[in-house]
C-alpha positions as CSV (number, residue, x, y, z in Angstrom):
1,X,0.1,102.7,7.7
2,X,-0.6,102.4,4.1
3,X,3.0,104.1,3.9
4,X,4.6,101.2,6.0
5,X,2.9,98.6,4.1
6,X,4.4,99.8,0.8
7,X,7.8,100.4,2.3
8,X,8.0,96.9,3.6
9,X,6.9,95.5,0.2
10,X,9.7,97.5,-1.2
11,X,11.9,96.2,1.3
12,X,11.2,92.9,0.6
13,X,11.5,92.9,-3.5
14,X,14.9,95.2,-2.8
15,X,15.9,92.1,-1.0
16,X,14.4,89.4,-3.3
17,X,16.5,91.1,-6.7
18,X,19.8,91.8,-4.3
19,X,19.8,87.4,-3.3
20,X,18.7,87.0,-7.1
21,X,22.0,89.3,-8.1
22,X,24.4,87.6,-5.8
23,X,26.0,85.1,-8.1
24,X,27.1,81.3,-7.3
25,X,30.1,82.9,-5.1
26,X,27.5,83.7,-2.1
27,X,26.4,80.1,-2.2
28,X,28.0,77.3,0.2
29,X,29.6,74.7,-1.1
30,X,29.6,70.4,0.2
31,X,30.6,69.1,-2.7
32,X,33.3,70.1,-4.6
33,X,33.2,67.8,-8.2
34,X,36.9,67.5,-10.2
35,X,37.0,66.5,-13.8
36,X,37.9,63.4,-15.6
37,X,38.5,63.4,-19.2
38,X,39.7,60.2,-19.8
39,X,43.6,59.7,-18.9
40,X,45.3,57.9,-16.0
41,X,47.0,60.5,-14.4
42,X,44.2,63.2,-14.2
43,X,42.2,60.8,-12.1
44,X,45.1,59.6,-9.8
45,X,45.4,63.6,-9.2
46,X,42.1,63.6,-8.7
47,X,41.9,60.7,-6.1
48,X,44.9,62.3,-4.3
49,X,43.6,65.8,-4.2
50,X,40.3,64.1,-3.1
51,X,41.6,62.5,-0.2
52,X,42.9,65.8,1.7
53,X,39.4,67.5,0.8
54,X,37.7,65.0,2.2
55,X,39.9,64.0,5.3
56,X,41.7,67.2,5.6
57,X,38.8,70.1,5.1
58,X,35.9,67.7,5.7
59,X,33.8,68.6,2.3
60,X,32.2,65.7,0.0
61,X,33.8,65.2,-3.5
62,X,32.6,63.8,-6.7
63,X,33.3,63.4,-10.6
64,X,32.3,64.5,-13.8
65,X,33.6,62.9,-16.7
66,X,33.4,63.8,-20.5
67,X,36.0,64.6,-23.5
68,X,38.3,67.2,-22.9
69,X,35.8,69.9,-24.4
70,X,32.7,69.2,-22.2
71,X,35.0,68.8,-18.8
72,X,36.2,72.5,-19.8
73,X,32.9,73.2,-20.2
74,X,32.1,72.4,-17.3
75,X,34.4,74.1,-15.2
76,X,33.7,77.1,-17.3
77,X,30.0,77.3,-16.3
78,X,30.4,76.2,-12.8
79,X,29.2,72.2,-12.8
80,X,32.8,71.0,-12.6
81,X,35.1,72.9,-9.5
82,X,38.5,71.8,-10.1
83,X,40.4,70.2,-13.2
84,X,44.0,68.9,-12.6
85,X,45.2,68.5,-15.6
86,X,44.3,70.9,-18.1
87,X,47.4,70.8,-20.8
88,X,47.0,74.1,-22.1
89,X,48.8,74.8,-24.7
90,X,46.8,71.3,-26.3
91,X,43.4,73.6,-25.8
92,X,45.2,76.9,-26.4
93,X,42.3,78.9,-27.8
94,X,39.8,77.7,-25.7
95,X,41.6,78.1,-22.3
96,X,43.1,81.8,-23.1
97,X,38.9,82.8,-23.9
98,X,38.0,80.9,-20.3
99,X,40.8,83.1,-18.8
100,X,40.3,86.1,-19.9
101,X,36.5,86.0,-19.9
102,X,37.4,85.4,-16.1
103,X,35.3,82.4,-15.9
104,X,38.3,80.4,-14.3
105,X,41.3,80.6,-12.4
106,X,44.4,79.1,-12.9
107,X,46.3,78.4,-9.6
108,X,49.1,76.6,-9.7
109,X,51.1,74.0,-13.0
110,X,50.5,70.6,-11.5
111,X,54.1,69.7,-13.8
112,X,55.7,71.4,-16.7
113,X,58.5,68.2,-17.6
114,X,56.4,66.2,-20.0
115,X,56.4,65.5,-24.0
116,X,54.2,64.5,-26.2
117,X,54.0,63.3,-30.2
118,X,54.2,60.1,-32.1
119,X,56.2,57.5,-30.9
120,X,57.6,54.0,-31.8
121,X,59.4,51.8,-29.6
122,X,63.1,51.9,-29.7
123,X,63.8,48.8,-31.5
124,X,61.8,49.3,-34.6
125,X,64.8,51.6,-35.1
126,X,67.7,50.1,-33.2
127,X,66.4,46.2,-33.0
128,X,66.9,44.9,-30.0
129,X,69.6,42.0,-30.0
130,X,68.1,40.3,-26.1
131,X,64.8,40.1,-27.7
132,X,66.4,38.8,-31.0
133,X,64.5,41.8,-32.9
134,X,66.1,43.3,-35.7
135,X,66.1,46.8,-36.4
136,X,62.4,47.0,-38.7
137,X,63.3,51.0,-40.1
138,X,66.6,51.7,-38.9
139,X,66.6,55.0,-40.9
140,X,63.1,56.3,-39.3
141,X,63.7,59.9,-37.3
142,X,61.4,61.9,-38.3
143,X,57.4,61.9,-38.3
144,X,57.7,63.1,-42.3
145,X,59.8,60.3,-42.5
146,X,56.7,57.9,-42.0
147,X,55.1,57.5,-45.5
148,X,58.0,55.5,-46.0
149,X,57.5,52.7,-43.8
150,X,53.4,51.5,-44.6
151,X,54.9,47.7,-44.4
152,X,56.4,48.3,-41.5
153,X,52.9,49.7,-39.6
154,X,50.6,48.0,-41.8
155,X,47.4,48.1,-41.1
156,X,45.8,45.3,-41.0
157,X,42.5,45.7,-41.9
158,X,44.4,47.7,-45.3
159,X,47.2,45.7,-46.5
160,X,49.4,47.6,-48.4
161,X,48.7,51.0,-46.4
162,X,50.3,51.5,-42.9
163,X,48.4,53.0,-39.7
164,X,49.5,55.4,-37.1
165,X,47.0,55.5,-33.9
166,X,46.4,58.9,-32.9
167,X,44.5,60.3,-29.8
168,X,40.9,59.3,-29.0
169,X,38.3,60.9,-30.3
170,X,37.5,64.1,-28.2
171,X,41.0,64.5,-27.1
172,X,42.2,68.0,-28.3
173,X,45.3,66.2,-29.7
174,X,43.2,64.1,-32.1
175,X,42.4,67.2,-34.4
176,X,46.3,68.0,-34.5
177,X,47.4,64.8,-35.5
178,X,45.1,64.4,-38.3
179,X,46.4,67.8,-39.5
180,X,49.8,66.7,-39.5
181,X,48.5,64.2,-41.9
182,X,47.6,66.5,-44.3
183,X,50.6,68.6,-43.3
184,X,53.7,65.7,-43.8
185,X,51.8,64.0,-46.9
186,X,51.2,61.1,-44.6
187,X,47.7,60.1,-46.1
188,X,49.9,59.4,-48.6
189,X,50.6,55.7,-47.3
190,X,49.3,55.8,-44.0
191,X,46.2,55.4,-42.0
192,X,44.9,57.9,-39.8
193,X,43.1,55.2,-37.2
194,X,41.4,57.1,-34.4
195,X,40.8,54.7,-31.2
196,X,37.7,54.6,-29.2
197,X,39.3,55.5,-26.2
198,X,43.1,55.9,-24.3
199,X,42.6,52.4,-22.8
200,X,41.8,50.9,-26.5
201,X,45.7,52.8,-27.8
202,X,47.2,51.1,-25.1
203,X,46.4,48.0,-24.8
204,X,47.1,48.7,-28.8
205,X,50.7,49.8,-27.8
206,X,51.2,47.1,-25.1
207,X,50.0,44.2,-27.7
208,X,52.4,45.3,-29.9
209,X,55.9,45.7,-27.5
210,X,54.9,42.4,-25.9
211,X,55.1,40.6,-29.1
212,X,57.8,42.9,-30.6
213,X,55.9,44.0,-33.0
214,X,55.4,47.5,-35.0
215,X,54.3,50.2,-33.6
216,X,53.6,54.2,-34.3
217,X,51.3,56.1,-32.6
218,X,50.6,59.1,-30.2
219,X,51.4,58.9,-27.0
220,X,52.7,61.8,-23.7
221,X,54.3,61.4,-20.6
222,X,53.7,60.8,-17.7
223,X,52.2,57.4,-18.9
224,X,53.4,54.3,-17.2
225,X,54.2,53.7,-20.5
226,X,56.9,55.8,-21.0
227,X,58.5,55.3,-17.9
228,X,58.1,50.9,-18.3
229,X,58.8,50.7,-22.3
230,X,61.9,51.9,-24.4
231,X,60.2,54.4,-26.6
232,X,61.2,56.9,-28.8
233,X,60.0,60.3,-30.4
234,X,60.0,61.0,-33.4
235,X,61.2,64.1,-34.7
236,X,59.5,67.5,-35.7
237,X,60.7,70.6,-36.9
238,X,61.1,72.9,-33.4
239,X,57.8,74.5,-32.3
240,X,57.4,77.5,-33.9
241,X,53.8,79.2,-32.8
242,X,53.2,80.5,-36.5
243,X,53.8,77.7,-38.2
244,X,51.5,75.0,-35.5
245,X,48.3,77.5,-35.7
246,X,49.1,77.2,-40.0
247,X,49.3,73.4,-40.1
248,X,50.9,72.3,-37.5
249,X,53.8,71.0,-39.3
250,X,56.1,71.7,-36.0
251,X,57.1,69.5,-32.6
252,X,53.5,70.0,-30.5
253,X,54.1,73.2,-28.0
254,X,55.6,72.5,-24.8
255,X,52.6,72.4,-22.0
256,X,52.3,74.0,-18.7
257,X,50.2,71.0,-17.0
258,X,48.2,73.5,-14.5
259,X,45.3,73.3,-12.2
260,X,42.1,74.9,-12.5
261,X,39.7,76.2,-10.4
262,X,36.0,77.7,-11.3
263,X,35.9,81.7,-10.6
264,X,33.6,81.0,-7.3
265,X,35.5,78.5,-5.6
266,X,38.2,80.8,-4.1
267,X,35.2,82.5,-2.3
268,X,33.1,78.9,-2.0
269,X,35.9,77.4,-0.4
270,X,38.8,79.7,0.2
271,X,40.7,76.9,2.6
272,X,40.7,74.5,-0.5
273,X,42.1,76.8,-2.9
274,X,44.8,77.8,-0.9
275,X,45.9,74.3,-0.6
276,X,45.1,74.0,-4.6
277,X,47.9,76.8,-5.3
278,X,50.5,74.5,-3.3
279,X,49.8,71.6,-5.6
280,X,52.8,70.7,-7.8
281,X,54.5,67.8,-8.5
282,X,56.6,66.2,-11.8
283,X,56.4,63.6,-14.8
284,X,58.9,61.7,-12.7
285,X,56.0,61.6,-9.5
286,X,53.6,60.8,-11.9
287,X,54.7,58.0,-13.5
288,X,55.5,56.7,-9.9
289,X,52.1,56.5,-9.1
290,X,50.9,54.2,-12.7
291,X,54.2,52.4,-13.0
292,X,52.7,51.0,-9.3
293,X,48.7,50.9,-10.9
294,X,49.9,49.0,-14.3
295,X,52.3,46.6,-12.4
296,X,49.8,45.5,-9.4
297,X,46.6,45.7,-11.3
298,X,45.8,48.5,-8.9
299,X,42.5,50.9,-9.1
300,X,43.7,54.8,-9.7
301,X,42.2,55.2,-6.0
302,X,44.9,52.4,-5.0
303,X,48.1,54.0,-7.0
304,X,47.2,57.1,-5.3
305,X,46.8,56.2,-1.8
306,X,50.2,54.3,-2.4
307,X,52.0,57.6,-3.7
308,X,50.5,59.4,-1.3
309,X,52.4,57.1,1.7
310,X,55.2,56.9,-0.6
311,X,55.7,60.2,-1.1
312,X,54.2,62.1,2.6
313,X,57.0,64.7,2.4
314,X,56.1,66.2,-0.9
315,X,51.7,66.4,-0.4
316,X,52.1,67.5,3.3
317,X,53.9,70.4,2.2
318,X,50.9,71.3,0.3
319,X,49.1,72.0,3.5
320,X,49.3,72.9,6.6
321,X,50.0,70.5,9.5
322,X,46.8,69.7,11.3
323,X,45.6,69.2,8.3
324,X,47.9,67.0,7.6
325,X,47.3,65.1,10.6
326,X,44.0,64.5,10.1
327,X,45.0,62.7,6.5
328,X,48.2,60.9,7.6
329,X,45.3,59.4,10.2
330,X,43.0,58.2,7.2
331,X,45.9,56.3,5.4
332,X,46.3,53.9,8.4
């Protein structure tokens, strides 16, 4: 009798140990959480994916907001399950470390035809006859040239010096642009202005553009701004990895903007990961949604729904016919 009780206790202990060692991948998942790292396009893609997952696969979804560093760490730890826009070369070291450690999996490339860097309105260089704007810096071509034009891009809070709008604090590109200030000697005549948010930087661009004033700052595509406004990307030496790693003295690296998931999601929701493996758009497709959002004062969710109605042929190719029918029914 004692032997039977002893064996039963041992069996129970072993069962508990095995359960404890099973890991998160053995747990069922009811809510799939997405990363919102702070810009419009990732929010639109989140809403597209959320709509398909909720209506087509029956899962709840949620969003966690934060800086790039915080949301990538959340993905690594499993607090976030899916990330619709990982700008891989902006966070190359952290991204590759997470991939090599097996913490996250790259499942698809959302788009890879994007650009980023320091932009000016084209009228700053060429003028705009229709708007009666004369060229302000006709010889401006490169990022390094900017230090010659502090009076054109004058800092309203520091007369005599220019102002370059950097990326928001917490974005990976912000540190890169600050390093470019030293590399190109921009700090001789220009101030490195770090806005509090993406929306603050965009509002500054819109105000300058609509008024026909000079403006220079970090921007990227896809955005509604690059689609709506005539902007010129200032030149830098061709991207070179060794030089970039040393002092950021080249153009930004080409970026594969990928969809990544936490390592456990393929076991927790394999059908969702199969859908995300097919998720692929482009800069033009993404900018359509962003333009709609801007032109109609629409939310990211409203823009996503509009986009899905306009591009049914695109997103239905990512899922099975029965899932597509469920989602289409919900869009009516």
